[in-house]
C-alpha beads as a LAMMPS data file, in Angstrom:
LAMMPS data file: protein, C-alpha beads

495 atoms
494 bonds

1 atom types
1 bond types

-500.0 500.0 xlo xhi
-500.0 500.0 ylo yhi
-500.0 500.0 zlo zhi

Masses

1 110.0

Atoms # bond

1 1 1 230.862 327.644 277.388
2 1 1 233.376 330.072 278.833
3 1 1 232.396 332.071 281.889
4 1 1 234.431 334.990 283.202
5 1 1 233.659 336.055 286.761
6 1 1 235.073 339.247 288.239
7 1 1 234.934 339.702 291.999
8 1 1 235.971 342.632 294.117
9 1 1 237.490 341.975 297.544
10 1 1 237.763 344.936 299.866
11 1 1 239.785 345.255 303.045
12 1 1 242.325 347.479 304.777
13 1 1 245.932 347.996 303.746
14 1 1 248.394 350.688 304.898
15 1 1 245.640 352.223 307.039
16 1 1 245.813 353.461 310.614
17 1 1 242.761 352.247 312.552
18 1 1 241.879 353.734 315.933
19 1 1 239.242 352.517 318.387
20 1 1 237.626 354.763 321.012
21 1 1 235.636 352.525 323.375
22 1 1 233.010 353.677 325.857
23 1 1 233.492 351.910 329.229
24 1 1 230.967 353.958 331.207
25 1 1 228.776 352.444 333.904
26 1 1 225.908 351.652 331.570
27 1 1 228.067 349.206 329.584
28 1 1 228.774 346.648 332.327
29 1 1 231.418 343.867 332.403
30 1 1 229.458 341.337 330.331
31 1 1 228.743 343.773 327.532
32 1 1 232.284 345.123 327.563
33 1 1 233.500 341.545 327.083
34 1 1 231.350 341.406 323.924
35 1 1 232.918 344.643 322.662
36 1 1 236.420 343.323 323.413
37 1 1 235.682 340.126 321.537
38 1 1 234.186 342.021 318.592
39 1 1 237.180 344.340 318.188
40 1 1 239.744 341.572 318.780
41 1 1 238.085 339.252 316.248
42 1 1 238.036 342.051 313.673
43 1 1 241.712 342.820 314.243
44 1 1 242.607 339.154 313.711
45 1 1 241.290 339.426 310.137
46 1 1 243.599 342.353 309.297
47 1 1 247.125 342.446 307.944
48 1 1 248.739 344.248 310.880
49 1 1 252.349 345.322 310.461
50 1 1 254.838 348.168 310.295
51 1 1 254.072 348.810 306.605
52 1 1 250.523 347.474 306.699
53 1 1 247.603 348.148 309.062
54 1 1 248.383 349.758 312.394
55 1 1 245.979 349.731 315.359
56 1 1 245.561 352.003 318.387
57 1 1 242.955 351.971 321.139
58 1 1 241.727 354.094 324.025
59 1 1 238.857 353.714 326.469
60 1 1 236.845 356.334 328.282
61 1 1 234.011 357.096 330.676
62 1 1 234.149 360.402 332.565
63 1 1 237.942 360.107 332.177
64 1 1 240.164 358.976 329.301
65 1 1 242.583 356.022 329.228
66 1 1 245.426 355.478 326.793
67 1 1 245.598 351.711 326.138
68 1 1 248.104 351.417 323.225
69 1 1 249.175 353.501 320.230
70 1 1 249.792 352.774 316.538
71 1 1 253.353 351.485 316.921
72 1 1 253.007 349.444 320.123
73 1 1 252.058 346.152 318.396
74 1 1 252.961 344.951 314.905
75 1 1 251.025 341.689 314.593
76 1 1 247.282 341.097 314.698
77 1 1 247.776 338.465 317.420
78 1 1 249.593 340.929 319.674
79 1 1 246.912 343.597 319.151
80 1 1 244.104 341.111 319.848
81 1 1 245.838 339.958 323.043
82 1 1 246.245 343.568 324.209
83 1 1 242.543 344.221 323.613
84 1 1 241.486 341.128 325.520
85 1 1 243.741 342.112 328.448
86 1 1 241.894 345.382 329.094
87 1 1 240.074 345.365 332.448
88 1 1 236.617 346.899 332.907
89 1 1 236.251 348.996 336.062
90 1 1 232.840 348.379 337.631
91 1 1 233.736 349.851 341.023
92 1 1 231.202 352.624 340.404
93 1 1 228.749 353.915 337.784
94 1 1 230.987 356.216 335.771
95 1 1 229.481 358.815 333.423
96 1 1 230.087 359.329 329.701
97 1 1 232.244 362.171 328.328
98 1 1 232.529 361.389 324.638
99 1 1 233.523 364.921 323.655
100 1 1 236.541 364.846 325.968
101 1 1 237.460 361.410 324.609
102 1 1 237.546 362.716 321.034
103 1 1 239.837 365.575 322.092
104 1 1 242.057 363.129 323.970
105 1 1 242.415 360.953 320.880
106 1 1 243.466 363.918 318.712
107 1 1 246.023 365.111 321.295
108 1 1 247.544 361.739 322.142
109 1 1 247.170 359.475 319.101
110 1 1 247.166 361.588 315.953
111 1 1 250.834 362.456 315.955
112 1 1 254.031 360.859 314.673
113 1 1 255.183 360.013 318.185
114 1 1 252.193 357.679 318.572
115 1 1 253.006 355.944 315.285
116 1 1 250.324 357.747 313.276
117 1 1 251.387 358.060 309.635
118 1 1 249.067 360.956 308.829
119 1 1 247.569 359.322 305.762
120 1 1 244.576 356.979 305.409
121 1 1 243.006 356.587 308.838
122 1 1 239.736 355.291 310.261
123 1 1 238.570 355.912 313.814
124 1 1 235.727 353.872 315.327
125 1 1 233.867 355.552 318.196
126 1 1 231.793 352.892 319.959
127 1 1 229.312 354.031 322.615
128 1 1 226.095 352.832 324.219
129 1 1 224.589 356.162 325.231
130 1 1 224.404 359.921 324.977
131 1 1 227.421 361.952 326.033
132 1 1 227.203 364.113 329.138
133 1 1 229.444 366.723 327.538
134 1 1 229.199 368.408 324.149
135 1 1 230.759 366.554 321.212
136 1 1 230.486 369.329 318.613
137 1 1 233.865 371.045 318.883
138 1 1 235.794 367.839 319.539
139 1 1 234.136 366.023 316.624
140 1 1 234.969 368.902 314.277
141 1 1 238.554 368.869 315.529
142 1 1 238.873 365.096 315.000
143 1 1 237.382 365.236 311.505
144 1 1 239.644 368.179 310.596
145 1 1 242.671 365.873 310.879
146 1 1 241.442 364.054 307.770
147 1 1 240.586 360.779 309.480
148 1 1 237.379 358.925 308.573
149 1 1 235.250 358.776 311.723
150 1 1 232.706 355.975 312.161
151 1 1 230.218 356.248 315.020
152 1 1 228.740 352.965 316.230
153 1 1 225.827 353.352 318.633
154 1 1 224.535 350.459 320.713
155 1 1 220.956 350.208 322.057
156 1 1 218.191 352.762 321.792
157 1 1 219.835 354.911 324.498
158 1 1 222.139 356.563 321.956
159 1 1 221.398 359.948 320.424
160 1 1 221.198 359.657 316.624
161 1 1 221.843 363.355 316.107
162 1 1 224.944 363.191 318.291
163 1 1 226.294 360.202 316.361
164 1 1 225.819 362.110 313.119
165 1 1 227.875 364.981 314.545
166 1 1 230.667 362.595 315.514
167 1 1 230.736 360.645 312.237
168 1 1 232.303 361.944 309.030
169 1 1 229.029 361.468 307.155
170 1 1 225.585 359.925 307.720
171 1 1 226.886 356.833 305.913
172 1 1 229.426 356.454 308.729
173 1 1 226.798 356.028 311.451
174 1 1 225.992 352.457 312.490
175 1 1 223.217 351.564 314.923
176 1 1 222.780 348.151 316.523
177 1 1 220.037 347.055 318.873
178 1 1 222.276 345.292 321.400
179 1 1 225.877 344.343 322.181
180 1 1 225.540 340.914 320.559
181 1 1 225.397 342.631 317.156
182 1 1 228.582 344.694 317.564
183 1 1 230.907 341.998 316.187
184 1 1 229.137 341.597 312.860
185 1 1 228.672 345.361 312.522
186 1 1 232.370 346.171 312.969
187 1 1 233.580 343.283 310.833
188 1 1 231.208 344.137 308.017
189 1 1 232.154 347.799 308.050
190 1 1 235.890 347.087 308.052
191 1 1 235.484 344.652 305.163
192 1 1 233.710 347.300 303.128
193 1 1 236.367 349.977 303.448
194 1 1 239.454 351.143 301.672
195 1 1 241.493 348.981 299.298
196 1 1 239.639 346.869 296.735
197 1 1 241.339 344.180 294.638
198 1 1 239.897 342.688 291.483
199 1 1 240.057 338.959 290.812
200 1 1 239.022 337.611 287.414
201 1 1 238.371 333.886 287.009
202 1 1 237.706 332.302 283.627
203 1 1 236.112 328.858 283.621
204 1 1 235.444 326.732 280.562
205 1 1 232.795 324.050 280.894
206 1 1 230.439 322.036 278.744
207 1 1 227.844 321.760 281.483
208 1 1 224.561 323.556 280.960
209 1 1 223.626 325.493 284.080
210 1 1 220.770 327.698 285.098
211 1 1 221.694 330.750 287.159
212 1 1 219.238 332.761 289.183
213 1 1 220.479 336.297 289.782
214 1 1 219.374 338.267 292.807
215 1 1 221.642 341.244 292.108
216 1 1 220.229 344.730 292.065
217 1 1 219.342 346.347 288.729
218 1 1 221.975 348.305 286.860
219 1 1 220.239 351.659 286.547
220 1 1 217.225 353.600 287.647
221 1 1 218.032 356.964 286.088
222 1 1 215.060 358.334 284.102
223 1 1 215.211 356.655 280.681
224 1 1 212.220 355.679 278.552
225 1 1 212.950 352.430 276.721
226 1 1 210.735 351.360 273.802
227 1 1 210.821 348.064 271.906
228 1 1 209.297 347.915 268.395
229 1 1 209.158 344.203 267.563
230 1 1 208.512 342.555 264.191
231 1 1 206.033 339.637 264.463
232 1 1 205.553 339.058 260.738
233 1 1 205.072 335.609 259.223
234 1 1 208.768 335.067 258.558
235 1 1 209.544 335.166 262.284
236 1 1 207.629 332.083 263.379
237 1 1 206.492 331.014 266.828
238 1 1 209.764 329.390 267.967
239 1 1 211.879 332.387 266.937
240 1 1 209.452 334.804 268.556
241 1 1 209.949 332.880 271.814
242 1 1 213.689 333.629 271.469
243 1 1 212.865 337.318 270.984
244 1 1 210.727 337.283 274.133
245 1 1 213.556 335.656 276.077
246 1 1 216.081 338.203 274.752
247 1 1 213.921 341.167 275.747
248 1 1 213.252 339.667 279.166
249 1 1 216.981 339.209 279.751
250 1 1 217.650 342.844 278.844
251 1 1 214.846 344.239 280.997
252 1 1 215.995 342.146 283.957
253 1 1 219.170 344.252 284.017
254 1 1 217.279 347.447 284.644
255 1 1 215.898 349.324 287.616
256 1 1 212.360 349.775 286.326
257 1 1 210.489 352.330 288.449
258 1 1 208.072 355.186 287.912
259 1 1 210.976 357.608 288.345
260 1 1 213.746 355.504 286.785
261 1 1 213.689 353.309 283.692
262 1 1 210.275 352.966 282.047
263 1 1 209.587 350.350 279.373
264 1 1 206.988 350.248 276.593
265 1 1 206.506 347.699 273.819
266 1 1 204.627 347.374 270.551
267 1 1 204.552 344.616 267.945
268 1 1 203.791 344.798 264.255
269 1 1 203.455 342.924 261.000
270 1 1 201.262 344.517 258.366
271 1 1 199.308 346.010 261.294
272 1 1 200.455 347.624 264.540
273 1 1 199.725 346.520 268.119
274 1 1 200.317 348.529 271.288
275 1 1 201.159 345.913 273.928
276 1 1 201.912 348.191 276.897
277 1 1 202.962 351.790 277.394
278 1 1 205.535 353.437 279.638
279 1 1 203.393 353.762 282.742
280 1 1 201.668 350.387 282.680
281 1 1 204.343 348.646 284.770
282 1 1 206.707 349.947 287.447
283 1 1 208.957 346.944 288.146
284 1 1 211.217 344.852 285.938
285 1 1 209.359 341.712 287.044
286 1 1 206.039 343.116 285.827
287 1 1 207.545 344.086 282.464
288 1 1 209.158 340.673 282.031
289 1 1 205.857 338.948 282.830
290 1 1 204.069 341.116 280.265
291 1 1 206.674 340.295 277.606
292 1 1 206.445 336.573 278.305
293 1 1 202.641 336.737 278.110
294 1 1 202.666 337.955 274.494
295 1 1 201.110 335.497 272.042
296 1 1 202.457 335.099 268.498
297 1 1 199.749 334.898 265.826
298 1 1 200.689 332.179 263.346
299 1 1 197.226 331.875 261.813
300 1 1 198.700 333.105 258.525
301 1 1 201.882 334.586 257.039
302 1 1 201.489 338.288 257.757
303 1 1 203.589 340.838 255.876
304 1 1 206.052 343.455 257.219
305 1 1 205.219 347.177 257.371
306 1 1 208.086 348.653 259.374
307 1 1 207.532 352.203 258.133
308 1 1 203.955 352.235 259.421
309 1 1 205.190 350.765 262.731
310 1 1 207.689 353.591 263.233
311 1 1 204.997 356.212 262.648
312 1 1 202.653 354.337 265.005
313 1 1 205.349 354.268 267.706
314 1 1 205.873 358.030 267.607
315 1 1 202.169 358.879 267.384
316 1 1 200.978 356.477 270.095
317 1 1 203.851 355.816 272.481
318 1 1 206.118 358.861 272.431
319 1 1 203.338 360.907 273.965
320 1 1 202.668 362.113 277.496
321 1 1 199.408 360.164 277.523
322 1 1 201.444 356.943 277.197
323 1 1 203.694 357.873 280.124
324 1 1 206.521 359.183 277.940
325 1 1 208.466 361.853 279.816
326 1 1 210.058 363.493 276.779
327 1 1 213.587 363.126 278.118
328 1 1 216.244 360.497 277.427
329 1 1 214.623 357.874 275.184
330 1 1 216.028 354.714 273.636
331 1 1 214.074 352.844 270.931
332 1 1 214.992 349.345 269.712
333 1 1 213.510 348.327 266.345
334 1 1 213.902 344.561 265.921
335 1 1 213.125 342.987 262.547
336 1 1 214.076 339.892 260.560
337 1 1 213.502 341.197 257.039
338 1 1 212.999 344.062 254.636
339 1 1 209.940 346.229 255.001
340 1 1 207.209 346.082 252.390
341 1 1 206.565 349.808 252.833
342 1 1 209.008 352.704 252.821
343 1 1 210.612 353.519 256.144
344 1 1 211.942 356.990 255.349
345 1 1 209.064 359.123 256.631
346 1 1 208.393 356.934 259.694
347 1 1 212.081 356.870 260.623
348 1 1 212.344 360.663 260.330
349 1 1 209.189 361.075 262.440
350 1 1 210.545 358.755 265.155
351 1 1 214.018 360.345 265.264
352 1 1 212.433 363.792 265.209
353 1 1 211.150 363.085 268.716
354 1 1 214.729 363.204 269.996
355 1 1 214.872 359.475 270.707
356 1 1 217.998 357.441 270.009
357 1 1 216.915 354.679 267.632
358 1 1 218.778 351.360 267.469
359 1 1 217.974 349.015 264.576
360 1 1 218.675 345.304 265.074
361 1 1 218.375 343.077 262.008
362 1 1 218.180 339.296 262.222
363 1 1 219.354 336.948 259.419
364 1 1 220.706 337.943 256.005
365 1 1 217.182 338.758 254.817
366 1 1 217.442 342.273 256.258
367 1 1 218.346 345.332 254.186
368 1 1 221.388 347.107 255.684
369 1 1 220.584 350.408 253.975
370 1 1 217.064 350.289 255.406
371 1 1 218.388 349.608 258.903
372 1 1 220.752 352.583 258.617
373 1 1 217.801 354.779 257.602
374 1 1 215.876 353.653 260.672
375 1 1 218.771 354.009 263.128
376 1 1 220.011 357.303 264.528
377 1 1 223.529 356.629 263.200
378 1 1 225.354 353.818 261.421
379 1 1 226.834 352.889 264.821
380 1 1 223.287 352.215 266.039
381 1 1 222.825 349.307 263.607
382 1 1 223.428 345.698 264.686
383 1 1 222.959 342.589 262.565
384 1 1 222.911 339.013 263.898
385 1 1 222.902 335.896 261.773
386 1 1 220.124 334.112 263.665
387 1 1 217.626 334.561 266.494
388 1 1 219.767 332.592 268.961
389 1 1 222.284 335.470 269.009
390 1 1 219.698 338.119 269.785
391 1 1 219.783 337.896 273.589
392 1 1 223.519 338.576 273.848
393 1 1 223.282 341.434 271.332
394 1 1 220.405 343.247 273.038
395 1 1 221.706 342.684 276.565
396 1 1 225.182 343.919 275.642
397 1 1 223.744 346.947 273.857
398 1 1 221.467 347.884 276.751
399 1 1 224.298 347.359 279.229
400 1 1 226.677 349.618 277.288
401 1 1 224.091 352.383 276.826
402 1 1 222.355 352.393 280.201
403 1 1 224.621 350.593 282.654
404 1 1 228.091 351.751 281.634
405 1 1 228.492 354.472 284.260
406 1 1 226.923 352.516 287.095
407 1 1 229.094 351.261 289.966
408 1 1 228.405 349.670 293.310
409 1 1 228.550 351.955 296.335
410 1 1 229.752 349.737 299.167
411 1 1 229.931 351.684 302.420
412 1 1 231.666 354.943 301.491
413 1 1 233.440 354.084 298.217
414 1 1 232.394 352.804 294.815
415 1 1 233.584 349.547 293.288
416 1 1 235.682 349.404 291.190
417 1 1 236.690 353.084 290.966
418 1 1 236.959 353.846 294.683
419 1 1 235.066 357.129 294.450
420 1 1 233.423 358.639 297.526
421 1 1 229.767 357.645 297.802
422 1 1 226.895 357.015 300.169
423 1 1 223.634 355.140 299.645
424 1 1 221.863 356.592 302.663
425 1 1 220.874 360.069 301.445
426 1 1 218.380 358.497 299.015
427 1 1 217.890 354.961 300.381
428 1 1 217.515 355.068 304.152
429 1 1 219.674 352.589 306.095
430 1 1 221.231 351.150 302.933
431 1 1 224.868 350.006 303.100
432 1 1 225.364 348.783 299.490
433 1 1 223.577 350.097 296.414
434 1 1 224.106 350.982 292.783
435 1 1 225.567 354.405 292.153
436 1 1 225.519 356.615 289.050
437 1 1 226.903 359.906 290.464
438 1 1 223.995 359.598 292.934
439 1 1 222.411 356.539 294.583
440 1 1 220.074 354.677 292.231
441 1 1 216.647 354.353 293.794
442 1 1 215.370 350.882 294.733
443 1 1 218.819 349.355 294.121
444 1 1 219.897 348.495 297.652
445 1 1 221.450 345.026 297.986
446 1 1 222.546 345.222 301.638
447 1 1 220.940 347.059 304.555
448 1 1 222.604 348.303 307.735
449 1 1 221.404 348.964 311.290
450 1 1 219.522 345.630 311.479
451 1 1 217.038 346.683 308.787
452 1 1 215.507 344.195 306.356
453 1 1 216.179 344.272 302.604
454 1 1 212.950 344.368 300.589
455 1 1 212.727 345.157 296.862
456 1 1 215.876 347.279 296.844
457 1 1 214.985 349.222 300.013
458 1 1 215.421 348.786 303.772
459 1 1 212.469 348.326 306.127
460 1 1 211.997 347.919 309.871
461 1 1 209.783 344.833 309.576
462 1 1 208.786 342.554 306.736
463 1 1 205.226 342.927 305.421
464 1 1 202.584 340.221 305.391
465 1 1 203.512 337.526 302.913
466 1 1 207.241 337.728 303.694
467 1 1 209.461 336.062 306.291
468 1 1 212.450 337.648 308.009
469 1 1 215.711 335.841 307.259
470 1 1 219.436 336.355 307.785
471 1 1 221.504 337.437 310.761
472 1 1 223.697 340.229 312.025
473 1 1 223.459 343.937 311.415
474 1 1 223.942 343.790 307.654
475 1 1 222.542 340.403 306.644
476 1 1 218.781 340.687 307.087
477 1 1 216.201 340.487 304.309
478 1 1 212.530 339.819 303.609
479 1 1 211.840 336.700 301.550
480 1 1 208.448 336.094 299.971
481 1 1 206.525 333.153 301.338
482 1 1 205.844 330.591 298.644
483 1 1 202.643 328.676 299.267
484 1 1 202.209 325.361 297.519
485 1 1 199.176 323.135 297.535
486 1 1 199.949 319.451 297.457
487 1 1 197.550 317.000 295.880
488 1 1 195.864 314.713 298.352
489 1 1 197.210 311.162 298.390
490 1 1 195.991 307.972 299.931
491 1 1 198.515 305.492 301.287
492 1 1 197.643 301.925 302.096
493 1 1 200.032 300.075 304.353
494 1 1 200.003 296.323 304.560
495 1 1 201.584 294.740 307.594

Bonds

1 1 1 2
2 1 2 3
3 1 3 4
4 1 4 5
5 1 5 6
6 1 6 7
7 1 7 8
8 1 8 9
9 1 9 10
10 1 10 11
11 1 11 12
12 1 12 13
13 1 13 14
14 1 14 15
15 1 15 16
16 1 16 17
17 1 17 18
18 1 18 19
19 1 19 20
20 1 20 21
21 1 21 22
22 1 22 23
23 1 23 24
24 1 24 25
25 1 25 26
26 1 26 27
27 1 27 28
28 1 28 29
29 1 29 30
30 1 30 31
31 1 31 32
32 1 32 33
33 1 33 34
34 1 34 35
35 1 35 36
36 1 36 37
37 1 37 38
38 1 38 39
39 1 39 40
40 1 40 41
41 1 41 42
42 1 42 43
43 1 43 44
44 1 44 45
45 1 45 46
46 1 46 47
47 1 47 48
48 1 48 49
49 1 49 50
50 1 50 51
51 1 51 52
52 1 52 53
53 1 53 54
54 1 54 55
55 1 55 56
56 1 56 57
57 1 57 58
58 1 58 59
59 1 59 60
60 1 60 61
61 1 61 62
62 1 62 63
63 1 63 64
64 1 64 65
65 1 65 66
66 1 66 67
67 1 67 68
68 1 68 69
69 1 69 70
70 1 70 71
71 1 71 72
72 1 72 73
73 1 73 74
74 1 74 75
75 1 75 76
76 1 76 77
77 1 77 78
78 1 78 79
79 1 79 80
80 1 80 81
81 1 81 82
82 1 82 83
83 1 83 84
84 1 84 85
85 1 85 86
86 1 86 87
87 1 87 88
88 1 88 89
89 1 89 90
90 1 90 91
91 1 91 92
92 1 92 93
93 1 93 94
94 1 94 95
95 1 95 96
96 1 96 97
97 1 97 98
98 1 98 99
99 1 99 100
100 1 100 101
101 1 101 102
102 1 102 103
103 1 103 104
104 1 104 105
105 1 105 106
106 1 106 107
107 1 107 108
108 1 108 109
109 1 109 110
110 1 110 111
111 1 111 112
112 1 112 113
113 1 113 114
114 1 114 115
115 1 115 116
116 1 116 117
117 1 117 118
118 1 118 119
119 1 119 120
120 1 120 121
121 1 121 122
122 1 122 123
123 1 123 124
124 1 124 125
125 1 125 126
126 1 126 127
127 1 127 128
128 1 128 129
129 1 129 130
130 1 130 131
131 1 131 132
132 1 132 133
133 1 133 134
134 1 134 135
135 1 135 136
136 1 136 137
137 1 137 138
138 1 138 139
139 1 139 140
140 1 140 141
141 1 141 142
142 1 142 143
143 1 143 144
144 1 144 145
145 1 145 146
146 1 146 147
147 1 147 148
148 1 148 149
149 1 149 150
150 1 150 151
151 1 151 152
152 1 152 153
153 1 153 154
154 1 154 155
155 1 155 156
156 1 156 157
157 1 157 158
158 1 158 159
159 1 159 160
160 1 160 161
161 1 161 162
162 1 162 163
163 1 163 164
164 1 164 165
165 1 165 166
166 1 166 167
167 1 167 168
168 1 168 169
169 1 169 170
170 1 170 171
171 1 171 172
172 1 172 173
173 1 173 174
174 1 174 175
175 1 175 176
176 1 176 177
177 1 177 178
178 1 178 179
179 1 179 180
180 1 180 181
181 1 181 182
182 1 182 183
183 1 183 184
184 1 184 185
185 1 185 186
186 1 186 187
187 1 187 188
188 1 188 189
189 1 189 190
190 1 190 191
191 1 191 192
192 1 192 193
193 1 193 194
194 1 194 195
195 1 195 196
196 1 196 197
197 1 197 198
198 1 198 199
199 1 199 200
200 1 200 201
201 1 201 202
202 1 202 203
203 1 203 204
204 1 204 205
205 1 205 206
206 1 206 207
207 1 207 208
208 1 208 209
209 1 209 210
210 1 210 211
211 1 211 212
212 1 212 213
213 1 213 214
214 1 214 215
215 1 215 216
216 1 216 217
217 1 217 218
218 1 218 219
219 1 219 220
220 1 220 221
221 1 221 222
222 1 222 223
223 1 223 224
224 1 224 225
225 1 225 226
226 1 226 227
227 1 227 228
228 1 228 229
229 1 229 230
230 1 230 231
231 1 231 232
232 1 232 233
233 1 233 234
234 1 234 235
235 1 235 236
236 1 236 237
237 1 237 238
238 1 238 239
239 1 239 240
240 1 240 241
241 1 241 242
242 1 242 243
243 1 243 244
244 1 244 245
245 1 245 246
246 1 246 247
247 1 247 248
248 1 248 249
249 1 249 250
250 1 250 251
251 1 251 252
252 1 252 253
253 1 253 254
254 1 254 255
255 1 255 256
256 1 256 257
257 1 257 258
258 1 258 259
259 1 259 260
260 1 260 261
261 1 261 262
262 1 262 263
263 1 263 264
264 1 264 265
265 1 265 266
266 1 266 267
267 1 267 268
268 1 268 269
269 1 269 270
270 1 270 271
271 1 271 272
272 1 272 273
273 1 273 274
274 1 274 275
275 1 275 276
276 1 276 277
277 1 277 278
278 1 278 279
279 1 279 280
280 1 280 281
281 1 281 282
282 1 282 283
283 1 283 284
284 1 284 285
285 1 285 286
286 1 286 287
287 1 287 288
288 1 288 289
289 1 289 290
290 1 290 291
291 1 291 292
292 1 292 293
293 1 293 294
294 1 294 295
295 1 295 296
296 1 296 297
297 1 297 298
298 1 298 299
299 1 299 300
300 1 300 301
301 1 301 302
302 1 302 303
303 1 303 304
304 1 304 305
305 1 305 306
306 1 306 307
307 1 307 308
308 1 308 309
309 1 309 310
310 1 310 311
311 1 311 312
312 1 312 313
313 1 313 314
314 1 314 315
315 1 315 316
316 1 316 317
317 1 317 318
318 1 318 319
319 1 319 320
320 1 320 321
321 1 321 322
322 1 322 323
323 1 323 324
324 1 324 325
325 1 325 326
326 1 326 327
327 1 327 328
328 1 328 329
329 1 329 330
330 1 330 331
331 1 331 332
332 1 332 333
333 1 333 334
334 1 334 335
335 1 335 336
336 1 336 337
337 1 337 338
338 1 338 339
339 1 339 340
340 1 340 341
341 1 341 342
342 1 342 343
343 1 343 344
344 1 344 345
345 1 345 346
346 1 346 347
347 1 347 348
348 1 348 349
349 1 349 350
350 1 350 351
351 1 351 352
352 1 352 353
353 1 353 354
354 1 354 355
355 1 355 356
356 1 356 357
357 1 357 358
358 1 358 359
359 1 359 360
360 1 360 361
361 1 361 362
362 1 362 363
363 1 363 364
364 1 364 365
365 1 365 366
366 1 366 367
367 1 367 368
368 1 368 369
369 1 369 370
370 1 370 371
371 1 371 372
372 1 372 373
373 1 373 374
374 1 374 375
375 1 375 376
376 1 376 377
377 1 377 378
378 1 378 379
379 1 379 380
380 1 380 381
381 1 381 382
382 1 382 383
383 1 383 384
384 1 384 385
385 1 385 386
386 1 386 387
387 1 387 388
388 1 388 389
389 1 389 390
390 1 390 391
391 1 391 392
392 1 392 393
393 1 393 394
394 1 394 395
395 1 395 396
396 1 396 397
397 1 397 398
398 1 398 399
399 1 399 400
400 1 400 401
401 1 401 402
402 1 402 403
403 1 403 404
404 1 404 405
405 1 405 406
406 1 406 407
407 1 407 408
408 1 408 409
409 1 409 410
410 1 410 411
411 1 411 412
412 1 412 413
413 1 413 414
414 1 414 415
415 1 415 416
416 1 416 417
417 1 417 418
418 1 418 419
419 1 419 420
420 1 420 421
421 1 421 422
422 1 422 423
423 1 423 424
424 1 424 425
425 1 425 426
426 1 426 427
427 1 427 428
428 1 428 429
429 1 429 430
430 1 430 431
431 1 431 432
432 1 432 433
433 1 433 434
434 1 434 435
435 1 435 436
436 1 436 437
437 1 437 438
438 1 438 439
439 1 439 440
440 1 440 441
441 1 441 442
442 1 442 443
443 1 443 444
444 1 444 445
445 1 445 446
446 1 446 447
447 1 447 448
448 1 448 449
449 1 449 450
450 1 450 451
451 1 451 452
452 1 452 453
453 1 453 454
454 1 454 455
455 1 455 456
456 1 456 457
457 1 457 458
458 1 458 459
459 1 459 460
460 1 460 461
461 1 461 462
462 1 462 463
463 1 463 464
464 1 464 465
465 1 465 466
466 1 466 467
467 1 467 468
468 1 468 469
469 1 469 470
470 1 470 471
471 1 471 472
472 1 472 473
473 1 473 474
474 1 474 475
475 1 475 476
476 1 476 477
477 1 477 478
478 1 478 479
479 1 479 480
480 1 480 481
481 1 481 482
482 1 482 483
483 1 483 484
484 1 484 485
485 1 485 486
486 1 486 487
487 1 487 488
488 1 488 489
489 1 489 490
490 1 490 491
491 1 491 492
492 1 492 493
493 1 493 494
494 1 494 495
């Protein structure tokens, strides 16, 4: 088999990065040492240079202190050493004037004399408490320069509303519970920003492997997806199992929710069988389980009445009572042979609902003209030579029709297009999600602010039946507890 894997690696290149560090009395020497270490370690991962990443840094409490500008140091080692050389003044409990610090940064760092190039720039404002002066005017002034402002608040003493004023967007606010989490928060955020490179690796192997995917679904926009599946005598039990597997693979791609993708399924031979409608299941896992639970009746060789099945589908499933929403609808008709009744009227009835109908024929026993009558257009007809090819055909078709416009929103840009995005307006505390012009509900794959990932969303604590795993600000998740019962055994030992 040949496997092609595409990965996206994001980092900073040709970006000016500024740090504004709170050194007020509430921080303390020990915690400031953690901040120094966090920023220095992050800098060491960057490509610092004259034509690469440039770094500047200032500190502040009630006063402001210029530590170094964008053209003072041109290697990551030199920048890290300068950061670690900064001394914390604990001679008294200084206050916090964040607003004045933002103004100071604009006046003293965002100019050509300080090495600022005036292009892509990110400024990290790191504070452990509420400012004692107003930040509104200064924050607006800083943002007006075009820089991306990230506000990182430490401990519960910070003011969330104030951080949102400072930051360029809600997605640029990071909250951590204590100073020990600052390092992972900064590093993770830097890694998720700016330039993304694509690496494609093709591997050929003859080893059979089983891969378990934990990636988020590809779409949750409101689409009603209906499968009309032939279970006539010519299919057979073993081939029907391949059909079940193919449908399960396709559904596993999707963000099945009550407001996103809904799935219904019917089977037919000479009779019609409603297996489940659009509002029976609200997760992909539930739909897959229902598909895998279907039982093929091989008690005799049933005939094929596809025309009657199409009419049944429209009359019984494309109705509000079956959970159909009457909007975007995609119907897959899957058959392995020619119908023994006419399909013309049933096909017209089904397409008259406004649904897009895809006809998939299996083996050379199908009638191409009949499939084209069933399908919305000739382009909506697919023919495979055997059942083993069905999974790839359906999955590819579903991916191209439902998933094509979906990208990953990672921080503030999409991968691979680099468009501006944010997961947080629709998925609270989500750092990475799927994005189709807007965040796709229940698609979060990474949470921020020390929240736990659970079923595509971010929660404060894991519910009963789950354990909290992971570490750092962005790496926490809830994992279901698997309980196993071992058979009792008796061991006799002879000595």
